[in-house]
C-alpha angles and dihedrals in degrees: 000000000000115000095241093052091047090050092054090048092052092051092063094195092313123131114248091242090060094058120097100165127039127181119190099162120158097007121127131264105189097189096037092249136107111267133192097010116120141172087263085088087077096150096047111133103167126039125176123189103163119168098356097133095253117174095181144358093230094124095052108130126224107284109173096176097047110125104167129038123184114197102152125145097026132113101252113148103167146328093107092146086086089068092057090051101042104031106037095161098051113142103171126040125177116194097157117149096020132123099263110141109161135055089226090063088069096050095099088065088072087084091061095090094178096050109120104156128049127173122198102161114159093011116130091236090071091069093064120110113263089007096158096044091049094051094047089049092048094045107033092170090069120107098178132031116187089346098309135089127225090279092052091252111151120242115249117261114264142167106254093207096058106019091096092063093081096147093054090049091053093051093047090047092054092047090048092052091050091050091049091051091050091050091051091050091051091050091051091050091050091051091052091049091051091051091050090050090052091050091051091051092050090050092051091050092052091049090049090053092053092046091051092054091049090049091052091052090047091053091054090052090050091053091054092050091053093058119099115260094255095051091044091053091047091053092050090052091049091050091050090050092053092048095051111041091150092064091057090052092052091052092053092053092051089054 
């Protein structure tokens, strides 16, 4: 598919100014130049044009907010000064699989003061002696070259389509932490409420136990009241006799 048609398809009835990410991979550039892209894409932050037969980036419009640019598997051999002019805030640039042969070809990238990641896999320049040391010396603003820093420490994994939106990530991260803290507070409150409910239940059970004992004693008293007067008196005498065995002994001795 031709690049201009692909571009219109990717817009999906959106205005160019509403687009932040644009992927045009594997479409066709008949003349080896960028087609259909204009400075109307003023809020574009991520642009991918992988394997589109590009010979140069001469037609790249002014994109002040562009952070990440994917240009791998094309036939670009120079003309990188356009990037410094049109994408001043670029942080990630992928030129893997292009026709870059000399270190000097990359010299215009010195003007990209925010550039911190550059990929040159499968470019002829990577076969030069002291390639990595030369690039880091030429571009001191770089943190990662071909995915590794100067100490051969690998760059952290990231999503290339959204990694440029660092500010939004920070805001979302703070909001997420606040939500987590609120959730933890709610859980703590629920746990306290559960403990209070258990204490209330224990108290009710203890009260019920006391009430049951009182009810049993009350029932015995009721049974005594229901007896006829003679039986009731007889029972009282028997109870008194059980309570005072010594008195009975005294009476026997007097006899």
